[in-house]
N, C-alpha and C positions, 0 to 999 in steps of 0.2 A: 298216233301225233307224240312226237319226242317232248320230254321237258327238259328245262334248265333250270337249275337253281341260282339264284342272286343271293347274295352273301351281304347283308351291311355290317360292317366292321364295326367292335365295340367303340372305337374311337369316333365314330359315326353317330352311331345311335344315343351313345352314352351309358349304354348298359350292356348287357352281353351280346355276344354275336346273335344276329337275327336273320333267318334265311326264309326265303319264299319260293315256289316251285311255280314256273311259269310255263304253262302249254307253248310249243313253237311248232309251226309248219314247215314243211320244205322251201326253201325261198326266203325265209324270213332273213332279214338281217339284225344281228344282234342290235345294233344302235337303234332298232324299231323297235325293238321288244315293250318297251315301256309305253310306247304310243300304241299297242296293241292291247295292252292289258285290260282286262274288263274292270269295269267300276269299283266292284267289291273288292279287288286288289288294290285299287288306289286308296280307297277306303281303309282298307287295313295298313297300308303304310303310312296313311296320315294318320292314324289313331296310336300305331304302336310306334312309329319313328317320329314323323316329322313333327306333327302338335307337341308332344312331352319334351322334346329337346329345345323346337324353336316355338314356342307359342304364337308368336306375333306372324308368323311365315302364312302363307297360303300356296297351294300347289298346282302347277299347270304346266303338263306337258302335250305338246301340240294343241292346245287350245284349254288344256286343265293347268290351274295356276299352280306353280312349284316357287319354294323361297328358299334361297341360301344365296350368299353372295358369293358362290364359289362351285367348283364341281365335285361331283362325287363320284370315286370309283369303284364298281360293285365288282368283287371277283366271281366270275363263275366258275362252274365246274369244269376241268378242262384247262384252268389256267388262262380263260380269253376274258379280257375285261371289256365291260362297256363304261361309257361315262355319261352322266347325266348332268346335264349344265342346267345351273338355277341360277336365279337371280333374288336380290333381296327385293321384298315388295314393302313398298312403305306403309304405315298406317296406325 
């Protein structure tokens, strides 16, 4: 099983650049990578990046809630990009 690295830029996380490795299988579309992430990875992204930067946000991709009235581009190894669309959740 191959792995790709997703890098969150410092401008996004508010601290140093942060990377995670994500396993992918043949046929996976990069745009769907986040949908396929295990819950533990969602939790890690939430705790290390989203929550510290945006305490009032909640995460959801494909039924799991996200927050930011923007889209985030994550640079992948090889120069490809995926974009995560997220919207601000009131509360």
